[in-house]
Structures are given as C-alpha cells and as structure tokens.
N, C-alpha and C positions, 0 to 999 in steps of 0.2 A: 502495499502499496505506500504511493508517494504523501512526504510530508507535505503540511500543509503550512501553506507560504502564511508569515507573518506579520509581514508587512507586499502589500499589491504590489504588480509591476509597477501602475495610474501613479502608487506614492515614491516608487525607486524612479521614474523618471518624472518629476514636479521637483525631488532633492535634486537628480543631476539639474534641471534649467537653474536653479540656484545656485551650483555649485559653478558649474558653466557659464555662466552671464557673472558671478561673480568674479570669478579669475581668468576668463579670456580663457581660446580655444586653446593656446599653444599650455599654458600653465596650471587648467584641470590635472587632477588627478586622477584614475578612479577608485585609488587609497581616500582620495577628498572625496569622494561620492558616500560608497563605504561607511566612510564619516560621518559623514549627515544625517544618512539614512538609517545606521545601526545595525547594516547585513554584510556579513564575511564578503570579501572581494572575490572569492571562490562559489558564491551565490550568485553576486553578480555576474560574474563570466558567464555564469552556466546560463542566465536570463539573457544576456543580451549579448554577449560572446566581448570583441574585442571593442576601443573605445570610439572607434569610429561608427561602429554600429551602434551605440547607444547613444552617441549624440545625434546621430540620423532618429535613434525612436525618440527620444527626448522632443527633438525641430519639429516633427510629426506632431506630434504629439500638444505642443505649443502654439501649431499651426489651428488645431482642429479646436484646441478652446478660441483659439480668434475667430474663426467661422462662426461661433456661437455666438459669441459676443457681437458680432457682422448684423448675427440672424435679428438678433434681440431689440438694435437701434431702430427708433421708429423710421418708417420709409418713405416719412413725409420731407419733400424736394426742399431748399434754399442753404445757402453759407454755410449758419450755422450746423443744419442739419452734415454737411461736405465734414466741416471741420468736426466734430464730433466723430467722425470715423477716421481722420487722419491720428485724432487723440489719443486712439485705441491704441495707436504703434508707437507714440512717442513714449521714449523711455522715462520711466518715473526717478529720472536725476539730475541731482543739481549740482555733482561734481563734475568737472569736465576731464577728469583723469579718469572714473570708472565710466562713464561717455565714449572716451576714446578707445576703452579696453570691449564695448560689447560693437563699436564701428570694425576691428577687430573680424569679428562674424562675418560681413561682409567680405572680405577676401577669402574665409572663407565659402563662405555660398556662390564665389564665384569659381575657383577651384575643385570643387568636391562635386562630381554629377549628379552625386542623392541627394545634395544640399542644395545644390546648383536646382532639382525639381521641383523641393520642396518650396524655397523659394521664388520659385514663378510659377505657382499653385497661390501664393500667398499671393504676391502681387497679383494675381489675374482674377480672387475674388478681390482685393481689395479696390480696384479697377472697376469690375462691375457693381460694386455697392457707392464708388461715386458716381458713376453715369445713372445710376437710380436717383440719386439723391440731388444734382445740378439743380440749379433751377433755369430758362432759358436763359442761354445765353447766344451773343452774335455768333461764335465759332459750334462747330459741334459737339457734342458732347462727348465725343470719344477721344476729339483732341483735347479737348477742356480739361479732360481727365489726367491725357499726358503730362499740360503746364501745371497742372494744381501738384500733380506729385513731385515732378522736379519741383517745385517750388516750398513743397513742402522736405523735399529732402539738401534741397541747399541752405533753409532754414536749419535744421539740423546743425551742418555745416557750421554755418558764418554763429550759430552760437556757441561750439565747442571751440573756433578762434578767439571770439570778444567775448563770452561767458558773461552777457547783460540779464540781467535777470534771471528770472527761472526757466528752466527748456520749454516747460509746455506754454508760460503763457508769452514766447519767444515765436513757438512758432502757431498758437495764435493767433496772434497780433499779423504776422507775415502773413497767414489764408487769407485774413479778415480784409489788408492788404491786397494783395489777389483780387479778392472778387471785390474791391472796390475796384480797383485797374479792369477787370475782365466788364465792370455792368458799367463805366465811361462809353465803352466801344461799343 
C-alpha cells in the first residue's frame, strides 16, 4: 500500500514558487524548496524529477491561478478594467533589487522551451482579457492591446531604474496616461 502524502503536490508547488521568486532562477536550490515545505529531498525528486521539471510545474500552476483571477474580473469594458488586468501581473514589490531578481525569470522564459510555451500561454490569455475589456478607441483592439502591453512592460522597467513611489502606483499611472493619450486620438 503506497504511503499517503502528508503534503500535497499543490502545496509543494506553491512553496516552490515562493522560494523561486524569493531567490531567483539561478540561486534557488531544491534544498531551499524542501526546507520551505518540510519534505525530504528524495520526496521532491520522486514527485517532480529535476529542478527544471519542478520549475515548469510550478510556473504552470501559477499560470492556472492567474487564469482563474482573470476569469473572476468583471467583464465591463473601460480603462479601469484594463488597468485591473495589468495590476494582477504587476509584482507586489517595492524593492528594486527584488524586482530585478524577478526579471531574471524573463531570461528563463526566453531560453527554456517549456517556460517559453507557458509564458506565451499566459500572455495570450492576458491579451484576450485586455481585448475583451478595451473601450472603443481609434485603433483596432488587437493593436491597442499590444501597445498597452508594451506600455506596461516599459513602465515596469522605468520604475526599476527610477524607483519613483510604489511599483503598482507607477504602473497604474503609466497605463492611465496611455489611455488619456489614446482617447485623444
């Protein structure tokens, strides 16, 4: 008879996400994860395989949580609704160093085929949520969604370099400014 799991796979993946984002992709270890969740290293390897497989499983779980959050957002169109979508993706950090560590995951998303597929799935769903909530603008919704995503990405980088106020406030203001300009056209 197999032993009963004392810690669910979901709890392990949630703990792995915390550790991964706290330490960054290169600096977290499987031992960090096992210490966080309280399981033996052999158990972690038995359940998830190597570090790369654990990362992919944890990111896939994070994607699913993000998709559920998107599904719970009101479908009402308007600038505030679009900004709410991007606030879900904006890291809850006010420390530029911690934020920079999170940006290291972008490097992984571009290099690792599994993480790249998960990142593309996440941004496809983000794009769909934005298009569904965009108010009427002078440009097609698909193009507007791409441009506002670029504005969001740029605001993240600008905040990381300038560190003006809280990240979420900085991003929110940048997106509100984008809408103010887009509605003038």
